[in-house]
N, C-alpha and C positions, 0 to 999 in steps of 0.2 A: 725661748720655746723649749719644751721638753716633751719628747715622745717616748713611750714605752713599747718595746717590741717583745713578742713572746714566740718562741720557736721550739717545737717539739716538747714543750713542757719542762725543758731543762736549760733553756737559754733565755735570757732576757736582754734587752738592749735599750739604752737611753741615748737620745740624740739631742745635742744642743747646737744650734746653728744660728748665728746672728743674722737677722734680716731674712730668714727663710722660714716662713710660716708653714705649719703642718698642712694647711689646705693646698699650698703650692706644691709640696712633695706629692700629695695624693693626686693632684690634677695631672702632674707629669707621669706618675705611675699609671694612672688610668689610661693614658694614651698608649700604653703597651698592651692593652687588652687584645688587639688583633694578633700581636706577636705571641702572646700567651696562648691564644686559641690555636694558632698554628702548631705550637709545640705540643699542645694537648692532643691534637690530631695525630701527630707523629707517634706519641705514646700509645694512643688508642689503636693505631694500626699495627704497632709492634715492629715497625720498620721505618727507615728513612733517616734523614739528618735533622738534628745532630744525634748520632748513635749513642753518645755517652748518656743521654737521657734514658735510654732503654736498659742500661746495665743494672740498675738497682733491683729489678725484678728477676734477673737471670741467676741461675744457680748451676746449670749443667757444665759451664766452663770451669767451675771451681774444682771439680773432682780430679781431673788430670793434673791440675796445679797442686792439689793436696798430695797426690801420689809422688810427684816430683819433689816436693818439699820434704816429704817423709824420707825419700831415698837419699837426698843430699844430707839431711840432718843425721841420718844413720852413719854415713861415711865420712862426714867432714866436721872438723872443729871450727873452721873458718870458711866463709863463702864470700867470694868477690862478686859484687853486682856491678857489671860494666854497663855504662850508658851515660848519656849527657842530657841536660835539659829535662824535658818531660819524662824521659826514660829513667830518670834517677831521682828527681826532687820529690815526687810523690811518695816513692818507696822510703826515702830517707825520713820523711815526716811521719809515716806510719811506724817505722822502726823505733822512733823516739818514744812511742807508747809502751814498748816492751819493758818488762821488769828487768832490772839488772841486779846481780850479775846473771847472765844468761847461761853460761856454760855450767855443768855439762849437759843440761837438758836440751839446749838449742845451740846452733852454731853462732859464732860472732859474725856479723855482717860488716863488710867494708865496701862502701859505695865509691867506686873509682870513676870519677866523672871528669877527669882532666888528664892531659898527657905531659905534664911536667915530669921530665925523666928523673929528676932527683927524688921527688916524693914517691914516684912509682917504684923505683928501685929499692928505696928504703922499706917500703911496704913488703915487697917480695922477699927481701932479705930476712924479714921477721917471721915469715910463714913456713910451716912444714908442708911442703907441696904434696906429700903423701896423704895428708889429711885436710887438703884445701880443695874447695869446689869453686866453680865459676859459672855465672849466668850472664850471657851477653844479650843486651836488649837494644834493638834498633828497629823502629817501625819500617823504615825503607829497606833495611838490610845493607845499607851502603854508607853508614855514618863513619867517616874516616877515623875519628878518634877511637870509636868502639872497635873497629876492625884492627887497628894498630894494637890496642891493648890486648885483644883476644888472641891475636897471633903470637904475641910475646908470651902470654901466660900459657897458651897451649904448649909452646916449646918447653917452658920451664916445667910444666907438669909431666911432659913426656920424658924428661930427664930424671924424674923421680918415680914414676909409676909405669907399669907396662901399658902398652897401647890398648890392651883389652879392658883396662880399668877406666879408660878415659870417659867412656859413655856413662859411667856411674858417678862422675864428678864434674861433668861439664854439660851445659845445656844452653839453648838460645830461645829468645822470644822475638819473632819477626812476622811480618805479613805473610800470608799463605801464597807466596809467589816466588819466582826465581830471583835470587839476589846473591851478592858475594857472601853475605853471612850465611844464607841458606846453603850455599855450595860448600862452605866450610863444614857446616853441620852434617851434610850428606857425606862428605869425604871421610869424616871421622866417626860417622854413625852415632851422632849425638842426639839426645832427646830434643824435641822442638815443640814449643807451644805457639799457637797462632796469635799474633797481635790483631786486634779488631781492625778491619779495613777502614771503617768509618769513624774511628776514634783517633784524633790527633794526639800527639805526645803530651801536650800540656793539659789535655782533658782525659788522660788515660789512668789517673790514679785509682779509680774504682774498677779498672780492668785488671787482668792478671799481672800487668806491668807493675802496679803498685801492690797488688794483693799477694803475689807469690813471695816477695820479701817478707810481708807480714806473716804469712803462713810459716815461713822458715823459723820464726821466733815465737810461734805458738799463739798468735793473735787470731781472733775470730773474723774471718773474711766476710762471712754472711752478715755479721752485725754491722760492718761498715756500710754495706749496701742497704740494710734495713733503715739506718739513720738517713741515708740519702733518699730513700724511697719516701719517707715521711715528708721531707722537704718538697720533693716533686709533687706529691699529692696535694699539699697545701698551696704551693705556688701556682699550680696549674688549675686549681679549682676556680669556681666563679668568684671567690673572694680573693683572687690572686693579687689584687692591687692593695690589699690591706697592708698595714705598716710592718707586719712581720714577714713580708714577701721579699724575695730578691728584686722584684720590680721596684720596691721602695728604695732599696739600696742603689739600684741603677739610676733611679730618678735623682736621688741625693747626689750621686757622683757627678752627673751631668749638669745639674743645677749649680753645684759648687764650681764646676769648671766654667760655666757661663758667667759666674760672678768673680772669676779671677783665680781659682785654684788650679794650678798647673801640675801639682804633685799630690800623690795619695800615700799617706804614711800608715802602714800597718804595724802596730806596736803591741804584741802580746806580752802580758805579765806572767808568762808561763814558760819555763825553760823548754819543756817538751814541745812547744809550738815555735821554737826558734826557726826550725827548718820550714815550718808552714809559711813563714814570711818570705822565704826564698821561693817556695812554690808559687805563692801569690804573685810575687814580683814578675816571674816569667809569664804567668797566665795573663795578667793585666797588660804587660808591656807588649807581648807578641800579638795579643788579640786586638788591641785598640790603637797601637801606634802606627797609623797608616794615613796617607793623604793629608799629612800635616795635622792630624787629630790625635786625641788621646792625652792622658796625663802620665807623668813619670811616677812609677811606684817606688816607694822608699821602704826598706825593711829596717825596723828598729826592734829593740828588745828592752822591756822594762824589768826592773828599774835601772839597769845598766846605762841605758842611753838617756836617762834623766840627767846624768852627769856629763854627757858628751854632746847632746843635741837639744835639750829642752830650752836652753837660752835662745837658740835660733828659732825654735818653734814658737816661742812666746813673743819675742821682740824683733825677730827677723821679718822678712817679707811675708805678708798675709796671703800666701799663695798655696796653702796646703789644706787638704781634708784629712782628718785624723780618725783612724779606727783603732781603738784600744780594746784588747781582749783580756779579760781577767777571769780567774778561777776563784770560786769562793774558798778562801784559805783561812778564814778567821778561826782561831782555836786549833790550828794544825801545826805540826812541826815541833821541834824541840823548844822548850821553855827557857827563857833567859833567867838564870838563877839570881835572885835578889841579893844573895850574899856576895856575889861576884861584882854586881853593878850597884854597890852601896853608895857610890858617889851621887849626891843630890842632883847633879846635872844629868844623870842617867836614869832618874826616877821614872821617866816615861817608858823605859824599856823593861823595868823590873817586873818579873813574873808574866811578861807577855810572850806569846808564842812567835816563832819566826814568821809563821803565816799571817799573824796580826800585822807585822810590819809591812809585809808585801801587800796585803790588802789595803792598808792605810795609804801607802805610796801610790798605788794604782788609782784609788779614789781621789786622792789629792791632785794628782796630775790631770786627771779628767776635769775636775772642777776648776783648776787653774786655767786650763785651755779654754773652757767654756766662758769663764769670767773675762778672759782676754779677747773674746769675740772670735775665737778660732772654731770653725765648724768641726764638731767632734761627735763621734758616736762611740758608745761603750757597750761591748758585747760581754755579758757575764755568763760564765758557765757554772752550773751547779755541780758538775762533775766532768771528768775528761776520760772517755773510754771509746771503744770502737764505734758505738752508735753515734755519739756526739761528734766524733771526728768525721764520720761519713756525712753527717748533716752539715758540718762546716764546709767540707769540700763541695757538696752539691750547691749549697747556698751561694758560695762565691763564684762557682762556675756559671750558674744561672744568672747571677748578677752581672757578670762580665758579658755574657751573650746578650742580655737585654740592654746593657750600656752601649754595645755595638749597634744594636737596633736603633737606639736613639741618635747615635752619631751617623747612621746611614752607611756603615762599613761592614765588611765580611769579617766575622770574629775568628774564622777558622783557617785563613791562609797566612803566610808570612813571606811574601814575594821578595822583600828586600834582602833577606839573609842568604838567598840562593847564590847571589853574585859572589859573595865572599867564599862560599864553599867551592865554587867552580875555580876561582882564582887560586885558592890554596892548593888544589890538586895540580894546577898548572905549574905552580912554583915547585912542588915536589917533583913533578915529572922533569922539570928543567934543571933540577939540582941547584935551586936558588941559594942554598946555604953554603955551597962549595966556594 
């Protein structure tokens, strides 16, 4: 079976799935019509859950974020983005779109999402704190890792700059309520942007959580939302169960699971989408891994992981659904000079562009997976920019929410992780490492 998807006029998708007819996918997708109608009502009302669905049409929240980005860019050569999980992964993915080298037009961003003391101290040692900014992001305002990082960095900054300059180089994003992070910002009179109350971290990439870092490096925040808006309008229209809809992707995922797929592999053939795989991994895992349900997301990168994972993918357990993302790269990149590769064994490379090789490897991997009966879909991008990235984010967020609907679970909570957070605080309070 082969199905062609068309999204935003700039994306196309092919699906090959052994034993899974197109009619079966469509039937499963059609069962999501009531859920799509409920989402459409939320959008029509302009309020309600899920709130991430309402972000694409908003613009008022971007202006204060632009002002903050401009101020930090003027004062700083480097900006640390503190956060973990959804407070970091979306911004990292957007940052990968920025042209390099960025300096001196824009600051270099450093996404600090862990508390390994060795790596953290090495980073601080490399920075000029007089020209360093920091943005701490925590929806709850009580994320232990972020508070720890922020406190250490504020002290380092205060050793380098006068306290009066701190408000020009440090800021926070958190919910508009009292919290430890909000209290720190109030104490030091730091700028504060509000995290949307109804947008969970893993769904926050199109909020200022993801868009402020994008603005810091000169990306068009509104264009991300415009791409997302087109997906929303197509998906929630009356043809929302067509094959280019997130409903079809959700149907495919759950049908594959019912037929034995316990893992979902996302494998972009685009270096700039390497972090997109990490963002997707959290989105899928935290949203669907409940009540003994869900599939395990696997992040891979082509063609690198052809040399480390493909053997398993082809001849290991037939328990994976594959999503390959490729960018049209034929004719792009440096050309392989024929005078250098004049060995007859390298004739296939002579006068080819580097993008030709990437294109050929992506297409070959997809075809090999399909021929070996592995359920595979290939998403092809005609270009990669803010609009397309916004469309990708919204497509996969909606797909995840609709997959949760088919599984009968809540996509927006994560009750199991709270126990570990509480226990970690107890260990710290008790001095467990002593």
